[in-house]
ZABAMI-345370 format. One record per residue (C-alpha): residue number from 1; x, y, z. Coordinates in steps of 0.02 Angstrom, whole numbers, plus 32768, in hexadecimal, padded with zeros to 4 digits. Layout:
BEGIN
{pt NUM {X Y Z}}
...
This chain:
BEGIN
{pt 1 {8002 7FFA 8011}}
{pt 2 {8092 806B 8037}}
{pt 3 {80F0 8052 7F79}}
{pt 4 {8047 8063 7F34}}
{pt 5 {8039 810F 7F72}}
{pt 6 {80E7 814E 7F64}}
{pt 7 {80E3 810B 7E9F}}
{pt 8 {8037 8189 7E84}}
{pt 9 {80B4 820B 7EF4}}
{pt 10 {811D 81FD 7E83}}
{pt 11 {80BA 81E2 7DC0}}
{pt 12 {8070 829B 7E18}}
{pt 13 {810D 82DF 7E4E}}
{pt 14 {8168 82B1 7D8D}}
{pt 15 {80BA 82EB 7D2F}}
{pt 16 {80D8 839D 7D8B}}
{pt 17 {818C 83B4 7D62}}
{pt 18 {8156 8375 7CBF}}
{pt 19 {80CB 83FC 7C9F}}
{pt 20 {814B 8484 7CEF}}
{pt 21 {81C2 8464 7C6F}}
{pt 22 {814F 845D 7C03}}
{pt 23 {8113 8519 7C22}}
{pt 24 {81DA 8552 7C27}}
{pt 25 {81F4 8513 7B7D}}
{pt 26 {816C 8551 7B34}}
{pt 27 {8176 85F0 7B76}}
{pt 28 {8245 85F6 7B48}}
{pt 29 {81F6 85CC 7AAA}}
{pt 30 {8176 8664 7A97}}
{pt 31 {8202 86CC 7AC5}}
{pt 32 {8293 8695 7A44}}
{pt 33 {8206 86B6 79CC}}
{pt 34 {81E0 8761 7A04}}
{pt 35 {82A6 8773 79F6}}
{pt 36 {8294 873A 794A}}
{pt 37 {81FE 87A2 790C}}
{pt 38 {8256 8849 796D}}
{pt 39 {82EB 8821 78FD}}
{pt 40 {8285 8812 784E}}
{pt 41 {821D 88C3 7881}}
{pt 42 {8295 8906 78A2}}
{pt 43 {8312 88E0 780F}}
{pt 44 {827B 892A 77AE}}
{pt 45 {826A 89B4 77FD}}
{pt 46 {8330 89E0 77EE}}
{pt 47 {8319 89CB 7746}}
{pt 48 {8289 8A28 7725}}
{pt 49 {82D1 8AC0 7781}}
{pt 50 {8382 8ABD 773C}}
{pt 51 {830E 8AC2 7682}}
{pt 52 {82B3 8B44 76CE}}
{pt 53 {832B 8BB3 76F6}}
{pt 54 {839C 8BA2 7662}}
{pt 55 {8327 8B8B 75F1}}
{pt 56 {838F 8AF4 75A2}}
{pt 57 {83CB 8A5D 75CA}}
{pt 58 {844C 89D9 7554}}
{pt 59 {845F 8923 754B}}
{pt 60 {84CF 88F2 75CC}}
{pt 61 {8444 894E 764B}}
{pt 62 {83B4 88DA 75F3}}
{pt 63 {83EA 8840 7602}}
{pt 64 {8428 8871 76AC}}
{pt 65 {8379 8892 76DB}}
{pt 66 {834A 87E5 7691}}
{pt 67 {83C0 878F 76E7}}
{pt 68 {8371 87D5 7796}}
{pt 69 {82CC 87A3 7779}}
{pt 70 {82ED 8701 7730}}
{pt 71 {82A1 86C1 77C4}}
{pt 72 {81E5 870B 77A3}}
{pt 73 {81AD 8688 775E}}
{pt 74 {81C9 861E 77FB}}
{pt 75 {818B 869F 787E}}
{pt 76 {80FB 870A 782E}}
{pt 77 {8052 86E9 77B0}}
{pt 78 {806C 86E4 7701}}
{pt 79 {8021 8794 76E4}}
{pt 80 {80A6 87C4 773B}}
{pt 81 {812F 8780 76D6}}
{pt 82 {80CC 879F 7649}}
{pt 83 {80E9 885D 7671}}
{pt 84 {81B7 8846 76A1}}
{pt 85 {81CF 87FC 75E7}}
{pt 86 {816E 8890 75C2}}
{pt 87 {81E4 891E 7624}}
{pt 88 {8274 88A6 75D6}}
{pt 89 {823F 888D 7526}}
{pt 90 {81F7 895B 7513}}
{pt 91 {82A7 897E 753F}}
{pt 92 {832C 8917 74E3}}
{pt 93 {82AA 8972 7455}}
{pt 94 {82D6 8A0E 7491}}
{pt 95 {839E 89EC 748C}}
{pt 96 {8398 89A2 73EE}}
{pt 97 {8327 8A4A 73AD}}
{pt 98 {839C 8AB2 73E2}}
{pt 99 {8435 8A47 7399}}
{pt 100 {83EB 8A4C 72EC}}
{pt 101 {83A7 8B10 72FC}}
{pt 102 {846F 8B22 731F}}
{pt 103 {84BB 8ACD 7295}}
{pt 104 {8436 8B26 7216}}
{pt 105 {8471 8BCF 7260}}
{pt 106 {852C 8BBD 7241}}
{pt 107 {8504 8B5D 71B3}}
{pt 108 {84B7 8C02 7156}}
{pt 109 {855E 8C64 71B2}}
{pt 110 {85AF 8BFF 7159}}
{pt 111 {854F 8C27 70C4}}
{pt 112 {8546 8CD7 70D7}}
{pt 113 {85F7 8CDE 70FF}}
{pt 114 {8628 8C7D 7067}}
{pt 115 {85B6 8CE7 6FF3}}
{pt 116 {8601 8D82 7048}}
{pt 117 {86DA 8D44 7007}}
{pt 118 {866D 8D22 6F5A}}
{pt 119 {8643 8DCA 6F4F}}
{pt 120 {86EA 8E0F 6F6D}}
């Protein structure tokens, strides 16, 4: 009888300890998820603030932003991931437009310079 009572008491104690560990691990997981989400939020905020401040960006910054926000697919729902992807693709598009514009302007400047030399 005493051994049976002791077995039940030990089982209850083990179950209680297991439950407490489960709660602790769950809290730790929520904290880690929060930290990762916060890191992604800060990356988005910093990228947009830098873009707004300077009015431009470059490939290096765009790909750093992409790299910093890769985990978003695992941490947020699809709508957040789509917004982050849209920011990335639009910023790449802006860099390409700026690059193409500069190339065209340089070509036009070269053409004007050549025309002036031919007239001289």
